[in-house]
C-alpha positions in Angstrom: 116.8 106.3 128.9 115.1 109.7 129.3 112.3 110.9 126.9 113.4 113.3 124.2 110.9 116.1 123.8 110.1 117.5 120.3 111.3 120.9 121.4 114.7 119.4 122.3 114.9 117.7 118.9 114.1 121.0 117.0 116.8 122.8 119.0 119.4 120.2 118.4 118.6 120.0 114.6 118.8 123.8 114.3 122.1 124.0 116.1 123.5 121.1 114.1 122.6 122.7 110.8 124.1 126.0 111.8 127.4 124.3 112.8 127.4 122.3 109.6 126.9 125.4 107.5 129.7 127.1 109.4 132.0 124.1 108.7 131.3 124.2 105.0 131.8 128.0 104.8 135.1 127.7 106.7 136.2 125.0 104.3 135.2 127.1 101.3 137.3 130.1 102.5 140.2 127.9 103.4 140.5 125.5 100.4 138.0 126.9 97.9 135.9 124.6 95.6 137.6 121.3 95.0 138.3 117.8 96.2 139.6 119.2 99.6 136.2 120.7 100.2 134.6 117.3 100.2 136.2 116.5 103.6 134.5 119.6 105.1 131.2 118.7 103.5 131.5 115.1 104.9 132.2 116.3 108.4 129.3 118.8 108.2 127.0 115.9 107.3 128.3 114.0 110.3 127.6 117.0 112.5 124.0 117.0 111.3 123.3 113.3 111.3 125.1 112.2 114.5 123.0 114.2 117.1 119.7 113.4 115.3 120.6 109.7 115.2 121.6 109.7 118.9 118.4 111.4 119.9 116.3 109.1 117.8 118.0 106.1 119.4 117.5 107.4 122.9 113.8 108.1 122.2 113.4 104.7 120.6 114.8 103.0 123.7 112.5 105.0 125.9 109.4 104.1 123.9 110.5 100.5 123.8 110.9 100.4 127.6 107.4 102.0 128.0 105.7 99.4 125.8 107.5 96.5 127.5 106.3 97.6 131.0 102.7 98.1 129.9 101.7 94.4 130.4 103.2 94.5 133.9 101.2 97.6 134.7 98.0 95.9 133.6 98.7 92.8 135.6 99.2 95.0 138.6 95.9 96.8 138.0 94.0 93.5 137.7 95.5 92.3 141.0 94.5 95.6 142.7 91.0 95.4 141.4 90.5 91.8 142.4 91.0 93.0 146.0 88.4 95.7 145.7 90.3 98.8 144.6 88.7 101.3 142.1 90.5 101.9 138.8 91.9 105.4 139.8 93.1 103.9 143.1 94.7 101.0 141.4 96.7 103.3 139.1 97.7 105.4 142.1 99.0 102.3 143.8 100.8 101.3 140.6 102.6 104.6 140.6 104.4 103.6 143.8 106.0 100.6 142.0 108.9 100.5 139.6 107.7 100.3 136.0 110.7 101.9 134.4 109.9 105.1 132.4 106.2 104.5 133.1 106.6 105.3 136.8 107.2 109.1 136.4 104.3 109.3 134.0 102.0 107.5 136.4 103.1 109.8 139.2 102.3 112.9 137.0 98.8 111.4 136.4 98.1 110.9 140.1 99.3 114.4 140.8 96.9 115.8 138.2 94.0 113.8 139.7 94.9 115.2 143.2 94.7 118.7 141.8 91.2 118.2 140.6 91.5 116.7 137.1 89.1 113.9 136.3 90.4 110.4 135.8 89.7 110.6 132.0 91.5 113.9 131.6 94.6 112.7 133.5 94.6 109.4 131.5 94.3 111.3 128.1 97.1 113.6 129.1 99.1 110.4 130.1 98.5 109.0 126.6 99.5 112.3 124.9 102.8 112.5 126.8 103.9 109.0 126.0 102.6 108.8 122.5 103.6 105.2 121.6 101.3 103.2 119.3 100.4 100.7 122.0 99.5 103.4 124.5 97.3 105.2 122.0 95.5 101.9 121.4 95.0 101.1 125.1 94.1 104.5 126.6 90.6 104.7 124.9 89.9 101.1 126.0 90.8 101.9 129.6 88.5 105.0 129.5 85.6 102.9 128.0 86.2 100.2 130.7 86.1 102.9 133.4 82.8 104.3 132.0 81.1 100.9 131.8 81.8 99.9 135.4 81.3 96.3 136.5 84.3 93.9 136.6 86.8 96.1 134.8 89.6 93.6 135.5 87.9 91.3 132.9 89.0 94.0 130.3 92.5 94.5 131.6 93.5 90.9 131.7 93.0 90.2 127.9 94.4 93.7 127.2 97.7 92.8 128.9 97.9 89.5 126.9 97.2 91.5 123.7 100.1 93.9 124.5 102.4 91.0 125.3 101.6 89.3 122.0 102.3 92.6 120.1 105.7 92.9 121.8 106.6 89.3 121.0 105.5 89.8 117.4 107.6 92.9 117.1 110.7 91.1 118.5 110.1 88.2 116.1 109.8 90.7 113.2 113.1 92.3 114.1 114.8 88.9 114.4 113.6 87.9 110.9 114.7 91.2 109.3 118.3 91.2 110.7 119.6 89.0 107.8 118.3 91.6 105.4 120.0 94.4 107.3 123.2 92.4 107.2 122.8 92.1 103.4 122.7 95.9 103.1 126.1 96.2 105.0 127.5 93.4 102.9 126.4 95.2 99.7 128.3 98.3 100.9 131.5 96.2 101.5 131.2 94.6 98.1 130.8 98.0 96.5 133.9 99.3 98.3 135.9 96.2 97.4 134.9 96.6 93.7 135.9 100.3 93.7 139.2 99.6 95.3 140.0 96.8 92.9 139.0 98.8 89.8 140.9 101.8 90.9 144.1 100.0 91.8 144.1 97.6 88.8 142.3 99.4 86.0 141.9 103.1 86.3 145.5 103.8 87.3 146.8 101.8 84.3 144.5 103.7 82.0 145.6 107.2 83.1 146.5 109.4 80.3 144.8 107.3 77.6 142.1 108.7 75.3 139.3 106.9 77.2 140.0 109.2 80.2 140.8 112.4 78.3 137.5 113.9 79.6 137.2 116.2 82.6 137.2 113.2 84.9 140.5 111.8 83.6 142.7 112.1 86.7 142.7 109.5 89.4 141.9 112.3 91.9 138.6 113.1 90.0 137.7 109.4 89.8 138.4 109.0 93.5 136.2 111.9 94.3 133.3 110.4 92.2 133.7 107.1 94.0 133.6 108.8 97.3 130.4 110.6 96.4 128.8 107.4 95.2 129.9 105.6 98.4 128.4 108.3 100.7 125.1 108.3 98.8 124.8 104.5 99.0 125.8 104.5 102.7 123.2 107.2 103.5 120.2 105.7 101.7 121.2 102.1 102.5 121.1 103.1 106.2 117.6 104.6 105.8 116.4 101.4 104.1 117.9 99.3 107.0 116.1 101.5 109.5 112.8 101.1 107.7 113.2 97.3 107.5 114.5 96.8 111.0 112.5 99.2 113.1 109.7 100.4 110.8 111.0 104.0 110.7 113.1 105.8 108.2 114.5 108.1 110.9 115.7 105.1 112.9 118.0 104.3 109.9 120.1 107.4 110.5 122.4 105.5 112.9 122.9 102.9 110.1 123.6 105.7 107.6 126.1 107.2 110.0 128.0 103.9 110.4 127.9 103.1 106.7 129.1 106.5 105.6 132.0 106.4 108.1 133.0 102.9 107.0 132.9 104.0 103.3 134.8 107.2 103.9 137.5 105.6 106.0 137.8 102.6 103.7 138.3 104.8 100.6 140.8 107.0 102.4 142.8 104.0 103.5 142.8 101.9 100.3 142.7 104.4 97.5 
C-alpha cells in the first residue's frame, strides 16, 4: 500500500465535493425538490464519502505496515552494531533489506546523508515523512542514543521490545472491540427490520385516518422520513465504529459507507 500525501487527500476531497454538488444541482433541475431528489443527494454523499474512505483505508494500511516493521528494523540495527558498525552505517545497511514501506524511507534518509545532511537532520526528516505515533516516539530516543555514544545497541534492544508490545496491545484492543462494532451493525439491522414491519403492517393500514392527516400522511412521506433516519443512523454509527475499532473517527467512514448502502438498499427493496 502506498502512502497517501495530504496534498492528494485535499485534491480528492475538493474534486469529490464539486462532483457531489454537480449531481445535486443536476437532480434539482431534473426532478425539482421532492422525494426523487433524495436519490441524487444520497449518491452525492457516496461520491464524497467513498474516495475519502478509500484513501483513509490505504493510508491506515501503510501506517500499520510501517509500525509492524519497526521492531524488525531495530533488531537489524542491534545486530549490525554488535559487529562494530556505527549507527548511520547500520541504518544504511538496513536500507538494503526489505522492510516493506520502511525501505523507501530508509533509502531517502541515506541519500540525504550522502548529500551532506547530518544523521540527526535525516532522521528528523524520516520521522516527519512517516508521522506515525510509534515513529514520533522512537526518533527522539534514537537521536539521544546517537548523541550519548557508548553501546547504543543497549537502547535499541528494549526499544524494539517496547514497539512489539505496543503492536500486540493494539491488536488485542481491536480484537476486544470487534463485538461492539458488530453490535452497531446489528442495531442498524434491527432498526431496518422495525421500520419495515411498522410500515408494512401499521402505517399502510392507517393511511387516510385522522392520525395521519398532517403533512406527513402519505406512505411516500413516511418512507422518505424513514430513509433519512436510516442514513443518519448509518453515517454516525459508522463513525462510532471507527472510533471504537481503530481509534479514529475518519477511519469509520468505511463503516458509514457500508451501513448507508445497506440501509438504502434495504428500504428500497422492502418498502
